[in-house]
Every structure is written in C-alpha cells, then in structure tokens.
LUMLUMDREN-2810 file (N, C-alpha, C; in Angstrom, 1 decimal):
<atoms>
<atom><aa>M</aa><ch>A</ch><at>N</at><xx>0.9</xx><yy>-1.2</yy><zz>0.0</zz></atom>
<atom><aa>M</aa><ch>A</ch><at>CA</at><xx>0.0</xx><yy>0.0</yy><zz>0.0</zz></atom>
<atom><aa>M</aa><ch>A</ch><at>C</at><xx>0.9</xx><yy>1.2</yy><zz>0.0</zz></atom>
<atom><aa>K</aa><ch>A</ch><at>N</at><xx>0.5</xx><yy>2.2</yy><zz>-0.8</zz></atom>
<atom><aa>K</aa><ch>A</ch><at>CA</at><xx>1.3</xx><yy>3.5</yy><zz>-0.9</zz></atom>
<atom><aa>K</aa><ch>A</ch><at>C</at><xx>0.6</xx><yy>4.5</yy><zz>0.0</zz></atom>
<atom><aa>L</aa><ch>A</ch><at>N</at><xx>1.2</xx><yy>5.7</yy><zz>0.1</zz></atom>
<atom><aa>L</aa><ch>A</ch><at>CA</at><xx>0.7</xx><yy>6.7</yy><zz>1.0</zz></atom>
<atom><aa>L</aa><ch>A</ch><at>C</at><xx>-0.7</xx><yy>7.2</yy><zz>0.5</zz></atom>
<atom><aa>G</aa><ch>A</ch><at>N</at><xx>-0.9</xx><yy>7.4</yy><zz>-0.8</zz></atom>
<atom><aa>G</aa><ch>A</ch><at>CA</at><xx>-2.1</xx><yy>7.9</yy><zz>-1.3</zz></atom>
<atom><aa>G</aa><ch>A</ch><at>C</at><xx>-3.3</xx><yy>6.9</yy><zz>-1.1</zz></atom>
<atom><aa>E</aa><ch>A</ch><at>N</at><xx>-2.9</xx><yy>5.6</yy><zz>-1.3</zz></atom>
<atom><aa>E</aa><ch>A</ch><at>CA</at><xx>-3.9</xx><yy>4.6</yy><zz>-1.0</zz></atom>
<atom><aa>E</aa><ch>A</ch><at>C</at><xx>-4.3</xx><yy>4.5</yy><zz>0.4</zz></atom>
<atom><aa>A</aa><ch>A</ch><at>N</at><xx>-3.3</xx><yy>4.7</yy><zz>1.3</zz></atom>
<atom><aa>A</aa><ch>A</ch><at>CA</at><xx>-3.6</xx><yy>4.7</yy><zz>2.8</zz></atom>
<atom><aa>A</aa><ch>A</ch><at>C</at><xx>-4.5</xx><yy>5.8</yy><zz>3.2</zz></atom>
<atom><aa>I</aa><ch>A</ch><at>N</at><xx>-4.2</xx><yy>7.0</yy><zz>2.6</zz></atom>
<atom><aa>I</aa><ch>A</ch><at>CA</at><xx>-5.1</xx><yy>8.1</yy><zz>3.0</zz></atom>
<atom><aa>I</aa><ch>A</ch><at>C</at><xx>-6.5</xx><yy>7.9</yy><zz>2.5</zz></atom>
<atom><aa>V</aa><ch>A</ch><at>N</at><xx>-6.7</xx><yy>7.4</yy><zz>1.3</zz></atom>
<atom><aa>V</aa><ch>A</ch><at>CA</at><xx>-8.0</xx><yy>7.1</yy><zz>0.8</zz></atom>
<atom><aa>V</aa><ch>A</ch><at>C</at><xx>-8.7</xx><yy>6.0</yy><zz>1.7</zz></atom>
<atom><aa>F</aa><ch>A</ch><at>N</at><xx>-8.0</xx><yy>5.0</yy><zz>2.1</zz></atom>
<atom><aa>F</aa><ch>A</ch><at>CA</at><xx>-8.5</xx><yy>3.9</yy><zz>2.9</zz></atom>
<atom><aa>F</aa><ch>A</ch><at>C</at><xx>-9.0</xx><yy>4.5</yy><zz>4.3</zz></atom>
<atom><aa>V</aa><ch>A</ch><at>N</at><xx>-8.1</xx><yy>5.3</yy><zz>4.9</zz></atom>
<atom><aa>V</aa><ch>A</ch><at>CA</at><xx>-8.5</xx><yy>5.8</yy><zz>6.2</zz></atom>
<atom><aa>V</aa><ch>A</ch><at>C</at><xx>-9.7</xx><yy>6.8</yy><zz>6.1</zz></atom>
<atom><aa>E</aa><ch>A</ch><at>N</at><xx>-9.7</xx><yy>7.6</yy><zz>5.1</zz></atom>
<atom><aa>E</aa><ch>A</ch><at>CA</at><xx>-10.9</xx><yy>8.4</yy><zz>4.9</zz></atom>
<atom><aa>E</aa><ch>A</ch><at>C</at><xx>-12.1</xx><yy>7.6</yy><zz>4.6</zz></atom>
<atom><aa>G</aa><ch>A</ch><at>N</at><xx>-12.0</xx><yy>6.5</yy><zz>3.9</zz></atom>
<atom><aa>G</aa><ch>A</ch><at>CA</at><xx>-13.1</xx><yy>5.6</yy><zz>3.7</zz></atom>
<atom><aa>G</aa><ch>A</ch><at>C</at><xx>-13.7</xx><yy>5.0</yy><zz>4.9</zz></atom>
<atom><aa>L</aa><ch>A</ch><at>N</at><xx>-12.9</xx><yy>4.9</yy><zz>6.0</zz></atom>
<atom><aa>L</aa><ch>A</ch><at>CA</at><xx>-13.3</xx><yy>4.4</yy><zz>7.3</zz></atom>
<atom><aa>L</aa><ch>A</ch><at>C</at><xx>-14.1</xx><yy>5.5</yy><zz>8.1</zz></atom>
<atom><aa>G</aa><ch>A</ch><at>N</at><xx>-14.1</xx><yy>6.7</yy><zz>7.6</zz></atom>
<atom><aa>G</aa><ch>A</ch><at>CA</at><xx>-14.9</xx><yy>7.8</yy><zz>8.2</zz></atom>
<atom><aa>G</aa><ch>A</ch><at>C</at><xx>-14.0</xx><yy>8.8</yy><zz>8.9</zz></atom>
<atom><aa>Y</aa><ch>A</ch><at>N</at><xx>-12.7</xx><yy>8.6</yy><zz>8.9</zz></atom>
<atom><aa>Y</aa><ch>A</ch><at>CA</at><xx>-11.8</xx><yy>9.6</yy><zz>9.6</zz></atom>
<atom><aa>Y</aa><ch>A</ch><at>C</at><xx>-11.5</xx><yy>10.7</yy><zz>8.5</zz></atom>
<atom><aa>S</aa><ch>A</ch><at>N</at><xx>-11.0</xx><yy>11.8</yy><zz>9.0</zz></atom>
<atom><aa>S</aa><ch>A</ch><at>CA</at><xx>-10.5</xx><yy>12.8</yy><zz>8.1</zz></atom>
<atom><aa>S</aa><ch>A</ch><at>C</at><xx>-9.0</xx><yy>13.0</yy><zz>8.5</zz></atom>
<atom><aa>V</aa><ch>A</ch><at>N</at><xx>-8.2</xx><yy>12.9</yy><zz>7.5</zz></atom>
<atom><aa>V</aa><ch>A</ch><at>CA</at><xx>-6.7</xx><yy>12.9</yy><zz>7.7</zz></atom>
<atom><aa>V</aa><ch>A</ch><at>C</at><xx>-6.3</xx><yy>14.4</yy><zz>7.9</zz></atom>
<atom><aa>A</aa><ch>A</ch><at>N</at><xx>-5.8</xx><yy>14.7</yy><zz>9.1</zz></atom>
<atom><aa>A</aa><ch>A</ch><at>CA</at><xx>-5.4</xx><yy>16.1</yy><zz>9.4</zz></atom>
<atom><aa>A</aa><ch>A</ch><at>C</at><xx>-4.0</xx><yy>16.4</yy><zz>9.0</zz></atom>
<atom><aa>K</aa><ch>A</ch><at>N</at><xx>-3.1</xx><yy>15.5</yy><zz>9.2</zz></atom>
<atom><aa>K</aa><ch>A</ch><at>CA</at><xx>-1.6</xx><yy>15.7</yy><zz>9.0</zz></atom>
<atom><aa>K</aa><ch>A</ch><at>C</at><xx>-0.9</xx><yy>14.4</yy><zz>8.7</zz></atom>
<atom><aa>V</aa><ch>A</ch><at>N</at><xx>0.1</xx><yy>14.5</yy><zz>7.9</zz></atom>
<atom><aa>V</aa><ch>A</ch><at>CA</at><xx>0.9</xx><yy>13.3</yy><zz>7.6</zz></atom>
<atom><aa>V</aa><ch>A</ch><at>C</at><xx>2.4</xx><yy>13.7</yy><zz>7.9</zz></atom>
<atom><aa>E</aa><ch>A</ch><at>N</at><xx>3.1</xx><yy>12.9</yy><zz>8.7</zz></atom>
<atom><aa>E</aa><ch>A</ch><at>CA</at><xx>4.5</xx><yy>13.1</yy><zz>9.0</zz></atom>
<atom><aa>E</aa><ch>A</ch><at>C</at><xx>5.3</xx><yy>11.9</yy><zz>8.5</zz></atom>
<atom><aa>R</aa><ch>A</ch><at>N</at><xx>6.5</xx><yy>12.2</yy><zz>8.0</zz></atom>
<atom><aa>R</aa><ch>A</ch><at>CA</at><xx>7.4</xx><yy>11.1</yy><zz>7.6</zz></atom>
<atom><aa>R</aa><ch>A</ch><at>C</at><xx>8.1</xx><yy>10.7</yy><zz>8.8</zz></atom>
<atom><aa>R</aa><ch>A</ch><at>N</at><xx>8.2</xx><yy>9.3</yy><zz>9.1</zz></atom>
<atom><aa>R</aa><ch>A</ch><at>CA</at><xx>8.8</xx><yy>8.8</yy><zz>10.3</zz></atom>
<atom><aa>R</aa><ch>A</ch><at>C</at><xx>10.3</xx><yy>8.6</yy><zz>10.2</zz></atom>
<atom><aa>K</aa><ch>A</ch><at>N</at><xx>10.7</xx><yy>8.1</yy><zz>9.1</zz></atom>
<atom><aa>K</aa><ch>A</ch><at>CA</at><xx>12.1</xx><yy>7.8</yy><zz>8.8</zz></atom>
<atom><aa>K</aa><ch>A</ch><at>C</at><xx>12.6</xx><yy>8.6</yy><zz>7.7</zz></atom>
<atom><aa>L</aa><ch>A</ch><at>N</at><xx>13.9</xx><yy>9.0</yy><zz>7.7</zz></atom>
<atom><aa>L</aa><ch>A</ch><at>CA</at><xx>14.5</xx><yy>9.8</yy><zz>6.7</zz></atom>
<atom><aa>L</aa><ch>A</ch><at>C</at><xx>14.7</xx><yy>9.1</yy><zz>5.4</zz></atom>
<atom><aa>F</aa><ch>A</ch><at>N</at><xx>15.2</xx><yy>7.9</yy><zz>5.4</zz></atom>
<atom><aa>F</aa><ch>A</ch><at>CA</at><xx>15.5</xx><yy>7.1</yy><zz>4.2</zz></atom>
<atom><aa>F</aa><ch>A</ch><at>C</at><xx>14.5</xx><yy>6.0</yy><zz>3.9</zz></atom>
<atom><aa>R</aa><ch>A</ch><at>N</at><xx>13.5</xx><yy>5.8</yy><zz>4.8</zz></atom>
<atom><aa>R</aa><ch>A</ch><at>CA</at><xx>12.5</xx><yy>4.8</yy><zz>4.5</zz></atom>
<atom><aa>R</aa><ch>A</ch><at>C</at><xx>11.2</xx><yy>5.5</yy><zz>4.3</zz></atom>
<atom><aa>K</aa><ch>A</ch><at>N</at><xx>10.3</xx><yy>4.9</yy><zz>3.5</zz></atom>
<atom><aa>K</aa><ch>A</ch><at>CA</at><xx>9.0</xx><yy>5.4</yy><zz>3.3</zz></atom>
<atom><aa>K</aa><ch>A</ch><at>C</at><xx>8.1</xx><yy>4.9</yy><zz>4.4</zz></atom>
<atom><aa>A</aa><ch>A</ch><at>N</at><xx>8.2</xx><yy>5.5</yy><zz>5.6</zz></atom>
<atom><aa>A</aa><ch>A</ch><at>CA</at><xx>7.3</xx><yy>5.2</yy><zz>6.7</zz></atom>
<atom><aa>A</aa><ch>A</ch><at>C</at><xx>6.7</xx><yy>6.5</yy><zz>7.2</zz></atom>
<atom><aa>Y</aa><ch>A</ch><at>N</at><xx>5.4</xx><yy>6.5</yy><zz>7.3</zz></atom>
<atom><aa>Y</aa><ch>A</ch><at>CA</at><xx>4.6</xx><yy>7.7</yy><zz>7.6</zz></atom>
<atom><aa>Y</aa><ch>A</ch><at>C</at><xx>3.7</xx><yy>7.5</yy><zz>8.8</zz></atom>
<atom><aa>T</aa><ch>A</ch><at>N</at><xx>3.4</xx><yy>8.6</yy><zz>9.5</zz></atom>
<atom><aa>T</aa><ch>A</ch><at>CA</at><xx>2.4</xx><yy>8.6</yy><zz>10.6</zz></atom>
<atom><aa>T</aa><ch>A</ch><at>C</at><xx>1.3</xx><yy>9.5</yy><zz>10.1</zz></atom>
<atom><aa>L</aa><ch>A</ch><at>N</at><xx>0.1</xx><yy>9.0</yy><zz>10.1</zz></atom>
<atom><aa>L</aa><ch>A</ch><at>CA</at><xx>-1.1</xx><yy>9.8</yy><zz>9.7</zz></atom>
<atom><aa>L</aa><ch>A</ch><at>C</at><xx>-1.9</xx><yy>10.2</yy><zz>11.0</zz></atom>
<atom><aa>Y</aa><ch>A</ch><at>N</at><xx>-2.2</xx><yy>11.4</yy><zz>11.1</zz></atom>
<atom><aa>Y</aa><ch>A</ch><at>CA</at><xx>-3.0</xx><yy>11.9</yy><zz>12.2</zz></atom>
<atom><aa>Y</aa><ch>A</ch><at>C</at><xx>-4.4</xx><yy>12.1</yy><zz>11.6</zz></atom>
<atom><aa>A</aa><ch>A</ch><at>N</at><xx>-5.4</xx><yy>11.4</yy><zz>12.2</zz></atom>
<atom><aa>A</aa><ch>A</ch><at>CA</at><xx>-6.8</xx><yy>11.4</yy><zz>11.7</zz></atom>
<atom><aa>A</aa><ch>A</ch><at>C</at><xx>-7.7</xx><yy>11.9</yy><zz>12.8</zz></atom>
<atom><aa>E</aa><ch>A</ch><at>N</at><xx>-8.7</xx><yy>12.6</yy><zz>12.4</zz></atom>
<atom><aa>E</aa><ch>A</ch><at>CA</at><xx>-9.7</xx><yy>13.1</yy><zz>13.3</zz></atom>
<atom><aa>E</aa><ch>A</ch><at>C</at><xx>-11.1</xx><yy>12.4</yy><zz>13.1</zz></atom>
<atom><aa>F</aa><ch>A</ch><at>N</at><xx>-11.8</xx><yy>12.2</yy><zz>14.2</zz></atom>
<atom><aa>F</aa><ch>A</ch><at>CA</at><xx>-13.1</xx><yy>11.6</yy><zz>14.1</zz></atom>
<atom><aa>F</aa><ch>A</ch><at>C</at><xx>-13.8</xx><yy>12.1</yy><zz>15.4</zz></atom>
<atom><aa>L</aa><ch>A</ch><at>N</at><xx>-14.9</xx><yy>12.8</yy><zz>15.2</zz></atom>
<atom><aa>L</aa><ch>A</ch><at>CA</at><xx>-15.7</xx><yy>13.4</yy><zz>16.3</zz></atom>
<atom><aa>L</aa><ch>A</ch><at>C</at><xx>-14.9</xx><yy>14.1</yy><zz>17.4</zz></atom>
<atom><aa>G</aa><ch>A</ch><at>N</at><xx>-13.9</xx><yy>14.9</yy><zz>16.9</zz></atom>
<atom><aa>G</aa><ch>A</ch><at>CA</at><xx>-13.1</xx><yy>15.7</yy><zz>17.8</zz></atom>
<atom><aa>G</aa><ch>A</ch><at>C</at><xx>-11.9</xx><yy>15.0</yy><zz>18.4</zz></atom>
<atom><aa>A</aa><ch>A</ch><at>N</at><xx>-11.8</xx><yy>13.7</yy><zz>18.2</zz></atom>
<atom><aa>A</aa><ch>A</ch><at>CA</at><xx>-10.7</xx><yy>13.0</yy><zz>18.8</zz></atom>
<atom><aa>A</aa><ch>A</ch><at>C</at><xx>-9.6</xx><yy>12.7</yy><zz>17.7</zz></atom>
<atom><aa>I</aa><ch>A</ch><at>N</at><xx>-8.4</xx><yy>12.6</yy><zz>18.1</zz></atom>
<atom><aa>I</aa><ch>A</ch><at>CA</at><xx>-7.2</xx><yy>12.4</yy><zz>17.2</zz></atom>
<atom><aa>I</aa><ch>A</ch><at>C</at><xx>-6.9</xx><yy>10.9</yy><zz>17.3</zz></atom>
<atom><aa>Y</aa><ch>A</ch><at>N</at><xx>-6.7</xx><yy>10.3</yy><zz>16.2</zz></atom>
<atom><aa>Y</aa><ch>A</ch><at>CA</at><xx>-6.3</xx><yy>8.9</yy><zz>16.1</zz></atom>
<atom><aa>Y</aa><ch>A</ch><at>C</at><xx>-5.0</xx><yy>8.8</yy><zz>15.3</zz></atom>
<atom><aa>L</aa><ch>A</ch><at>N</at><xx>-4.2</xx><yy>7.8</yy><zz>15.6</zz></atom>
<atom><aa>L</aa><ch>A</ch><at>CA</at><xx>-2.9</xx><yy>7.7</yy><zz>14.9</zz></atom>
<atom><aa>L</aa><ch>A</ch><at>C</at><xx>-2.9</xx><yy>6.4</yy><zz>14.0</zz></atom>
<atom><aa>F</aa><ch>A</ch><at>N</at><xx>-2.4</xx><yy>6.6</yy><zz>12.8</zz></atom>
<atom><aa>F</aa><ch>A</ch><at>CA</at><xx>-2.2</xx><yy>5.5</yy><zz>11.9</zz></atom>
<atom><aa>F</aa><ch>A</ch><at>C</at><xx>-0.8</xx><yy>5.5</yy><zz>11.5</zz></atom>
<atom><aa>K</aa><ch>A</ch><at>N</at><xx>-0.2</xx><yy>4.3</yy><zz>11.2</zz></atom>
<atom><aa>K</aa><ch>A</ch><at>CA</at><xx>1.2</xx><yy>4.2</yy><zz>10.8</zz></atom>
<atom><aa>K</aa><ch>A</ch><at>C</at><xx>1.3</xx><yy>3.4</yy><zz>9.5</zz></atom>
<atom><aa>L</aa><ch>A</ch><at>N</at><xx>1.9</xx><yy>3.9</yy><zz>8.5</zz></atom>
<atom><aa>L</aa><ch>A</ch><at>CA</at><xx>2.2</xx><yy>3.2</yy><zz>7.3</zz></atom>
<atom><aa>L</aa><ch>A</ch><at>C</at><xx>3.7</xx><yy>2.9</yy><zz>7.2</zz></atom>
<atom><aa>D</aa><ch>A</ch><at>N</at><xx>4.0</xx><yy>1.6</yy><zz>7.3</zz></atom>
<atom><aa>D</aa><ch>A</ch><at>CA</at><xx>5.4</xx><yy>1.1</yy><zz>7.3</zz></atom>
<atom><aa>D</aa><ch>A</ch><at>C</at><xx>5.5</xx><yy>-0.1</yy><zz>6.5</zz></atom>
<atom><aa>K</aa><ch>A</ch><at>N</at><xx>6.4</xx><yy>-0.1</yy><zz>5.5</zz></atom>
<atom><aa>K</aa><ch>A</ch><at>CA</at><xx>6.7</xx><yy>-1.3</yy><zz>4.7</zz></atom>
<atom><aa>K</aa><ch>A</ch><at>C</at><xx>5.4</xx><yy>-1.7</yy><zz>3.9</zz></atom>
<atom><aa>G</aa><ch>A</ch><at>N</at><xx>4.6</xx><yy>-0.8</yy><zz>3.5</zz></atom>
<atom><aa>G</aa><ch>A</ch><at>CA</at><xx>3.4</xx><yy>-1.1</yy><zz>2.8</zz></atom>
<atom><aa>G</aa><ch>A</ch><at>C</at><xx>2.2</xx><yy>-1.6</yy><zz>3.6</zz></atom>
<atom><aa>K</aa><ch>A</ch><at>N</at><xx>2.4</xx><yy>-1.7</yy><zz>4.9</zz></atom>
<atom><aa>K</aa><ch>A</ch><at>CA</at><xx>1.3</xx><yy>-2.1</yy><zz>5.8</zz></atom>
<atom><aa>K</aa><ch>A</ch><at>C</at><xx>0.8</xx><yy>-1.0</yy><zz>6.6</zz></atom>
<atom><aa>L</aa><ch>A</ch><at>N</at><xx>-0.5</xx><yy>-0.9</yy><zz>6.9</zz></atom>
<atom><aa>L</aa><ch>A</ch><at>CA</at><xx>-1.2</xx><yy>0.1</yy><zz>7.6</zz></atom>
<atom><aa>L</aa><ch>A</ch><at>C</at><xx>-1.5</xx><yy>-0.4</yy><zz>9.0</zz></atom>
<atom><aa>Y</aa><ch>A</ch><at>N</at><xx>-1.2</xx><yy>0.4</yy><zz>10.0</zz></atom>
<atom><aa>Y</aa><ch>A</ch><at>CA</at><xx>-1.4</xx><yy>0.1</yy><zz>11.4</zz></atom>
<atom><aa>Y</aa><ch>A</ch><at>C</at><xx>-2.2</xx><yy>1.2</yy><zz>12.1</zz></atom>
<atom><aa>K</aa><ch>A</ch><at>N</at><xx>-3.0</xx><yy>0.8</yy><zz>13.1</zz></atom>
<atom><aa>K</aa><ch>A</ch><at>CA</at><xx>-3.7</xx><yy>1.8</yy><zz>13.9</zz></atom>
<atom><aa>K</aa><ch>A</ch><at>C</at><xx>-3.3</xx><yy>1.6</yy><zz>15.4</zz></atom>
<atom><aa>K</aa><ch>A</ch><at>N</at><xx>-3.1</xx><yy>2.8</yy><zz>16.0</zz></atom>
<atom><aa>K</aa><ch>A</ch><at>CA</at><xx>-2.7</xx><yy>2.7</yy><zz>17.4</zz></atom>
<atom><aa>K</aa><ch>A</ch><at>C</at><xx>-3.9</xx><yy>2.5</yy><zz>18.3</zz></atom>
<atom><aa>I</aa><ch>A</ch><at>N</at><xx>-3.9</xx><yy>1.5</yy><zz>19.1</zz></atom>
<atom><aa>I</aa><ch>A</ch><at>CA</at><xx>-5.0</xx><yy>1.1</yy><zz>20.0</zz></atom>
<atom><aa>I</aa><ch>A</ch><at>C</at><xx>-4.6</xx><yy>1.4</yy><zz>21.4</zz></atom>
<atom><aa>P</aa><ch>A</ch><at>N</at><xx>-5.3</xx><yy>2.3</yy><zz>22.1</zz></atom>
<atom><aa>P</aa><ch>A</ch><at>CA</at><xx>-5.0</xx><yy>2.6</yy><zz>23.5</zz></atom>
<atom><aa>P</aa><ch>A</ch><at>C</at><xx>-5.6</xx><yy>1.5</yy><zz>24.4</zz></atom>
<atom><aa>L</aa><ch>A</ch><at>N</at><xx>-5.0</xx><yy>1.2</yy><zz>25.5</zz></atom>
<atom><aa>L</aa><ch>A</ch><at>CA</at><xx>-5.5</xx><yy>0.3</yy><zz>26.5</zz></atom>
<atom><aa>L</aa><ch>A</ch><at>C</at><xx>-5.9</xx><yy>1.0</yy><zz>27.7</zz></atom>
<atom><aa>S</aa><ch>A</ch><at>N</at><xx>-6.8</xx><yy>0.4</yy><zz>28.5</zz></atom>
<atom><aa>S</aa><ch>A</ch><at>CA</at><xx>-7.2</xx><yy>1.1</yy><zz>29.8</zz></atom>
<atom><aa>S</aa><ch>A</ch><at>C</at><xx>-6.1</xx><yy>1.2</yy><zz>30.8</zz></atom>
<atom><aa>S</aa><ch>A</ch><at>N</at><xx>-5.0</xx><yy>0.5</yy><zz>30.6</zz></atom>
<atom><aa>S</aa><ch>A</ch><at>CA</at><xx>-3.9</xx><yy>0.5</yy><zz>31.6</zz></atom>
<atom><aa>S</aa><ch>A</ch><at>C</at><xx>-3.0</xx><yy>1.7</yy><zz>31.3</zz></atom>
<atom><aa>G</aa><ch>A</ch><at>N</at><xx>-3.3</xx><yy>2.4</yy><zz>30.2</zz></atom>
<atom><aa>G</aa><ch>A</ch><at>CA</at><xx>-2.4</xx><yy>3.6</yy><zz>29.8</zz></atom>
<atom><aa>G</aa><ch>A</ch><at>C</at><xx>-1.4</xx><yy>3.2</yy><zz>28.7</zz></atom>
<atom><aa>K</aa><ch>A</ch><at>N</at><xx>-1.2</xx><yy>2.0</yy><zz>28.5</zz></atom>
<atom><aa>K</aa><ch>A</ch><at>CA</at><xx>-0.3</xx><yy>1.5</yy><zz>27.4</zz></atom>
<atom><aa>K</aa><ch>A</ch><at>C</at><xx>-1.1</xx><yy>1.4</yy><zz>26.1</zz></atom>
<atom><aa>C</aa><ch>A</ch><at>N</at><xx>-0.3</xx><yy>1.2</yy><zz>25.0</zz></atom>
<atom><aa>C</aa><ch>A</ch><at>CA</at><xx>-1.0</xx><yy>1.0</yy><zz>23.7</zz></atom>
<atom><aa>C</aa><ch>A</ch><at>C</at><xx>-0.2</xx><yy>0.0</yy><zz>22.9</zz></atom>
<atom><aa>F</aa><ch>A</ch><at>N</at><xx>-0.8</xx><yy>-0.3</yy><zz>21.7</zz></atom>
<atom><aa>F</aa><ch>A</ch><at>CA</at><xx>-0.2</xx><yy>-1.2</yy><zz>20.8</zz></atom>
<atom><aa>F</aa><ch>A</ch><at>C</at><xx>-0.6</xx><yy>-0.9</yy><zz>19.4</zz></atom>
<atom><aa>W</aa><ch>A</ch><at>N</at><xx>0.1</xx><yy>-1.3</yy><zz>18.4</zz></atom>
<atom><aa>W</aa><ch>A</ch><at>CA</at><xx>-0.2</xx><yy>-1.0</yy><zz>17.0</zz></atom>
<atom><aa>W</aa><ch>A</ch><at>C</at><xx>-0.9</xx><yy>-2.3</yy><zz>16.4</zz></atom>
<atom><aa>A</aa><ch>A</ch><at>N</at><xx>-2.1</xx><yy>-2.2</yy><zz>15.9</zz></atom>
<atom><aa>A</aa><ch>A</ch><at>CA</at><xx>-2.8</xx><yy>-3.3</yy><zz>15.3</zz></atom>
<atom><aa>A</aa><ch>A</ch><at>C</at><xx>-2.8</xx><yy>-3.1</yy><zz>13.7</zz></atom>
<atom><aa>E</aa><ch>A</ch><at>N</at><xx>-2.5</xx><yy>-4.1</yy><zz>13.0</zz></atom>
<atom><aa>E</aa><ch>A</ch><at>CA</at><xx>-2.5</xx><yy>-4.1</yy><zz>11.6</zz></atom>
<atom><aa>E</aa><ch>A</ch><at>C</at><xx>-3.9</xx><yy>-4.1</yy><zz>11.0</zz></atom>
<atom><aa>L</aa><ch>A</ch><at>N</at><xx>-4.2</xx><yy>-3.2</yy><zz>10.1</zz></atom>
<atom><aa>L</aa><ch>A</ch><at>CA</at><xx>-5.5</xx><yy>-3.2</yy><zz>9.4</zz></atom>
<atom><aa>L</aa><ch>A</ch><at>C</at><xx>-5.4</xx><yy>-3.9</yy><zz>8.1</zz></atom>
<atom><aa>E</aa><ch>A</ch><at>N</at><xx>-6.4</xx><yy>-4.7</yy><zz>7.8</zz></atom>
<atom><aa>E</aa><ch>A</ch><at>CA</at><xx>-6.5</xx><yy>-5.4</yy><zz>6.6</zz></atom>
<atom><aa>E</aa><ch>A</ch><at>C</at><xx>-7.7</xx><yy>-5.0</yy><zz>5.8</zz></atom>
<atom><aa>E</aa><ch>A</ch><at>N</at><xx>-7.5</xx><yy>-4.9</yy><zz>4.5</zz></atom>
<atom><aa>E</aa><ch>A</ch><at>CA</at><xx>-8.6</xx><yy>-4.5</yy><zz>3.6</zz></atom>
<atom><aa>E</aa><ch>A</ch><at>C</at><xx>-9.5</xx><yy>-5.7</yy><zz>3.5</zz></atom>
<atom><aa>I</aa><ch>A</ch><at>N</at><xx>-10.8</xx><yy>-5.4</yy><zz>3.5</zz></atom>
<atom><aa>I</aa><ch>A</ch><at>CA</at><xx>-11.8</xx><yy>-6.4</yy><zz>3.3</zz></atom>
<atom><aa>I</aa><ch>A</ch><at>C</at><xx>-12.4</xx><yy>-6.3</yy><zz>1.9</zz></atom>
<atom><aa>G</aa><ch>A</ch><at>N</at><xx>-12.4</xx><yy>-7.3</yy><zz>1.1</zz></atom>
<atom><aa>G</aa><ch>A</ch><at>CA</at><xx>-13.0</xx><yy>-7.2</yy><zz>-0.2</zz></atom>
<atom><aa>G</aa><ch>A</ch><at>C</at><xx>-12.0</xx><yy>-7.4</yy><zz>-1.2</zz></atom>
</atoms>
C-alpha cells in the first residue's frame, strides 16, 4: 500500500486525515493523524502495511495491523 492509497482507505473508514508526517528519513514510513468526532487517532504506514494505534485502559497502547476487506 502506498501513501495515497492509505489516505483514501483511512478516509473511507470515516476519519478525516489532518496531518501526515514522515517517520524515517531514508525509509518510506509515515504517521497519519486522523480526526473523528473531535478525537485524534494515529495510523502508521510502514513497509506497505497500515497500522492503527489502539490505547488500552492501563495507559499503554499497541499497533494493530489493518487489513482490507474485499
């Protein structure tokens, strides 16, 4: 998945992409900041795979890989 495809996919889920940052200088890894109902959600595109940051009630978090359906 490329950056343009990732943005379209995230917006298709109902989020609006507010900002995109490059994570690594020599790698094509990006962080996407998306908004939904006033809250900010983080998505990560790394090595062609899209991940979403999932917060836990303990205060920690983990990155879950998103898969396209269809």
